[in-house]
C-alpha positions, -999 to 999 in steps of 0.1 A, spaced: 0 0 0 28 24 8 43 21 -27 9 27 -43 2 57 -21 34 73 -31 33 63 -68 28 100 -77 64 107 -67 80 73 -71 71 69 -108 87 102 -120 117 98 -97 125 63 -110 120 75 -146 143 104 -139 170 80 -126 166 59 -157 169 90 -179 201 100 -163 215 65 -167 206 65 -204 221 100 -210 252 100 -188 255 65 -172 249 81 -138 216 81 -121 213 47 -104 224 61 -71 190 78 -69 170 46 -68 177 33 -33 171 66 -16 139 71 -35 126 36 -25 136 40 11 126 76 17 94 79 -4 83 42 -7 93 33 29 110 2 16 135 -13 41 171 -6 30 182 -42 25 151 -49 3 156 -16 -16 193 -24 -23 183 -59 -35 156 -47 -58 178 -20 -72 206 -45 -79 184 -65 -102 165 -35 -117 198 -21 -130 201 -51 -154 173 -37 -176 188 -2 -183 221 -19 -190 204 -34 -221 202 2 -235 240 1 -241 236 -30 -263 222 -9 -292 253 13 -298 275 -18 -290 256 -38 -317 262 -10 -342 299 -7 -335 316 -41 -333 350 -25 -324 334 -8 -294 318 -40 -283 351 -58 -284 367 -31 -262 338 -35 -237 340 -73 -233 371 -74 -211 357 -46 -190 325 -66 -184 344 -98 -177 365 -81 -151 334 -66 -135 317 -99 -133 347 -115 -115 352 -84 -93 315 -83 -82 317 -120 -72 348 -113 -51 334 -81 -36 302 -99 -25 324 -123 -5 344 -95 11 314 -72 19 314 -82 56 352 -79 60 358 -43 51 344 -11 67 318 4 43 324 40 56 361 39 46 352 25 12 325 51 6 351 78 15 374 65 -12 346 65 -37 336 100 -27 372 113 -33 374 95 -67 341 109 -79 348 145 -67 383 145 -82 371 131 -116 343 156 -118 367 185 -111 393 172 -135 366 169 -162 359 206 -160 396 214 -160 402 193 -191 373 211 -208 390 244 -201 423 232 -216 406 214 -245 426 183 -237 426 156 -263 415 120 -253 442 96 -245 449 65 -266 426 36 -262 432 14 -232 444 -22 -238 422 -52 -230 442 -62 -199 439 -26 -185 402 -26 -192 398 -60 -175 417 -46 -145 394 -16 -143 364 -38 -146 377 -59 -117 381 -28 -95 347 -16 -104 331 -49 -97 347 -52 -63 340 -16 -54 304 -18 -65 297 -50 -45 314 -35 -14 297 -1 -14 264 -8 -31 270 23 -53 266 6 -86 290 2 -115 286 35 -134 294 58 -105 328 40 -102 336 32 -138 328 66 -153 352 86 -131 379 60 -137 376 62 -174 375 100 -173 407 100 -152 423 78 -179 412 105 -204 390 81 -225 364 95 -248 333 105 -229 309 88 -253 327 55 -248 328 61 -211 290 66 -209 283 35 -230 307 14 -210 292 27 -177 257 17 -189 269 -18 -199 289 -26 -168 256 -25 -148 247 -59 -163 274 -82 -148 273 -63 -115 235 -65 -113 234 -102 -121 261 -111 -95 247 -89 -68 211 -101 -74 222 -137 -70 237 -129 -36 206 -110 -25 183 -138 -38 202 -164 -19 198 -143 13 160 -141 6 161 -102 4 150 -99 -32 114 -87 -40 111 -98 -76 80 -78 -83 95 -45 -70 127 -52 -89 108 -59 -121 87 -27 -118 117 -5 -111 136 -22 -139 109 -15 -165 107 22 -154 145 25 -155 145 10 -190 119 34 -203 138 63 -188 171 51 -201 158 48 -237 145 84 -235 178 96 -219 199 80 -246 179 96 -273 183 130 -257 220 125 -253 224 117 -290 218 154 -298 247 166 -275 282 172 -288 311 155 -269 322 187 -250 287 194 -237 282 158 -227 315 159 -208 304 191 -190 271 174 -180 288 142 -168 314 162 -148 287 183 -132 268 152 -122 299 136 -107 304 167 -85 268 165 -74 270 128 -66 303 134 -48 288 162 -27 259 139 -18 283 111 -7 302 136 13 270 146 31 262 109 38 297 104 53 293 132 79 255 132 84 
């Protein structure tokens, strides 16, 4: 009943999160706070439902990947590394302090957002493409970090790729795609612990998918520099939010 009573704010909020995922790769961090604050869903169930729901907007990245085989080949080692990392992170989640890990994520996100604006001012050229082993290593780090902090893959991968001076359009697509292995691995852990509400996850996933499709269409009209400014700004906003959570 609580979810239905608050549908007027839950539906647009989840659609907005999906739109941000589709346009910039960032936005999934909104889902758990929306479910817990406005839907009054318990945090463990909200995290479990969000984990599976993120698998559907990850499918949005398959369209550009299908059109560009070279881009798809670059993304495969990244996804493989994330899959292995998420499995390992799920096993370590009880062993490491979440507050310290969130502090590290906050520093990374804030630094990458600020550096993105500086690079815009200097009109820095993208760096050469990363090799497959390096991409696999980044995916491994992202998978571990996502499982340990519950922040999702894009909010970790996007700043890492920006710090490596990769093209922002590739970074956004990769950030969308990395949600799939992280979501599947995390969902398996939550399902085994009987925390996963399949109906809630499916409803959130469909709304995120609809929003992601709309967000991707809107982002297609943006040039690369404008997209980088938007992504950098969102990273700073997310970093500021994480900073607030650390000291609240």
